[in-house]
N, C-alpha and C positions, 0 to 999 in steps of 0.2 A: 523549552522556551519556544521552539518553532511551532509545535503542534498545539500546545495548551495556552500560550499567551499571544504570540505574534499573529498566527493565522486567525483566531477568533477576533482579535482586535481589528485586523484589516477588514474582516467581514462586516463588522458593525460600523466601521468608519467610512468605507468606500462603497459607492454604488456598484451595481453589477458590471456595467460596461468598463468601469475603471479597474475592477478586479481582473477581468479578462485581459485588458491592455497591460496591466502590471504583470500578469502571468507570462504573457508573450515577451515582455521586456526582460524578465528574469531569465527566461530560456535563452534569449539572444545573448545577453551578457554572459551567461554561464558557458555558452559555446566558446567564447573567446577568453575564458578565464582559466589560468593554470590551476589544476586541482590534482596534484600528485597523489598516487595511491597511498592511503593511510594518513594523509595530511589533514590539517584542520578544516580546510574548505571542502575536502572530500567527505568529511564526517557530516557536515551540515547539508542535508538533502533539500536544499532550497528549491531545486528544480521540481522535485516530487510534490512539495508543498504547493508550489505555484500551479502545477497541473491539477491538483486536487481542488484548489480554490476556483480555477476556471470551470471545472466540471460542476462543482456545486453551485456556482453563480449562474450557469446557463440552464441547468435543469429546472423545469417548471416555468420557463419563459416561452414566448411564442417562437423563439429561434430553435428551441430544442427539437420539435418534430422534424424540421427541415434538416437539422444536423444529424439526427438519428438515421435518416435515409442514407447519408454518406457513410456513416460509421458501420452500417450493416454490410457495406461492400468490403470492409476491411476484416478479413477473417482472423480467427484466433491463431491459426497456423502461420499466417503471414506475420502477425504481430510477434509471435514467439520466435520466428526466424530472425527478425530484425533485432529483437532483444538479444539473441545469441550473437549477432554481429556486433552489437554494442558492447557486450561482455568481452568478446575477443579483443575489441579495440582497447578496452581498459587493461586487458591482461598482457598484450604483446606489443602494442604500439607505444611510441614515446609519450612522456607526460603531457606534451603539448596537445595531444588529441583527447585527453581525458575529459575536457569540457564538452566536446562534441559527443563523446560516447555517453556521458552521464545525462546530458539533455535528451539524447535519443532513447535511453532507457526509461527516462521519466515519461516521455511521450508514449512509448510502447505500453508501459504499465497503465498509463491513463486510458489508452484505447481498450485494454483488456477489462479494466474496471468498468468503463462506460458500457461496453458490450454486455457485461454481466448484468447490468441493470435493464437491458432491453429484452432479456430472455424470459419468456413465460412458459415455455414448453417443459415437459417432464424430462428427467434425465435418468440414466441407469444407476444401479447401486454403486458402481465405482465413482460416478460423478457425485453422487450424494455423499459418499465418504470423503472425497476431496473437498467438497464444499463445507462439510462439517469441520474438517481439519483446518480449513481457512477460517472458519468461525471461531475456533478456539485458539488461533495462532497467537493472539496477543497475550493471553494467559500463559500459553506455552513459552512464549518469548520471555516472560517475567520469571518463570520458575524453573526452566530447564537446567540452568547452570547450578543452582543450589541442589537440585535433585541429583544431578550427575555427580557433584562433589560428595554428597552424602553417601550415595551408593558406592562410590569408589573408596571412600574412607571406611565404610562399614563392611562391605562385601568383597572389596578388591583383593583382600588377602586370601579369600576362600574360593572365589570364582575367577575364571580367566576373563580377559578383557572383553571378548565378544558377548559372553553371557551377562556380565555386569552391565555393559552398555545396552543390550537388548532389554533387560529387566528395568533399568532406570528409565529408558525411553518410554516403555509401556506405562510405567507408573506416572511419569510426567504427563503423558497424554491423558491418562485417566483423571489425574488431579486437575488438569487444565479444563477438562469437560465439566467437572464439578464446580470449579470457580466461575466458569462462563455461565452455567445455568443459575448458580446462586447469586452472582454479583453482576457479571457482564451483561447478560441478556436483559435483566430489569433496567439497568442504567441505559442500555442502548434503546430500549423502548421509550424510556423517559426522554432521551435526547431526540428521538424521532418525533415525538409529540411536540416538543418545543420547536423543532425545525419546521414541522408542518404548520404550526401556528404562526411562525415568523414569515413563512412564504405566503400564507394567506393574507397577512397584514400588509406586506410590501409589494406583492405582485400586482401588475397593472390590470 
């Protein structure tokens, strides 16, 4: 509902400045909202959706080049550090702080995503592997539980738990790569074409 209905509807109905203002309002409200771990409001990642809407609405505008200069000063290590702080807040502090921590995590993730769009330099093989794992992460998210359950049911009685888990994870990653190449990448390319056409039509 959030990602496939609500967010696209807001993008089509609201102008860019209104989207940025709405994203900021959602973050502020989320800071002061009780969202206990595992509860309904904790499940709905409204903060993350708001940050994504703000990033998407600013990219391609005249404000983006000025904003990128400020974002370049925020390193990935600093963002990862504050993500860790937010995660600890969610884990050890009272539920009253969960709104603050969740909003902070959404902002840190938004910074990392935004900085990733600013990089044009080459990366080493470890970086390329992590980037590819991120590229197939949605397919991996969809199939990892069925694969783990199938391997546990079929091989769990013959292999120990570490071997079964290792084999099932390797197969899940391989299947995710196939699904991404066969289905995900073509759909992503089609969506990018539609997005670029929309930006060209509505940008000043």
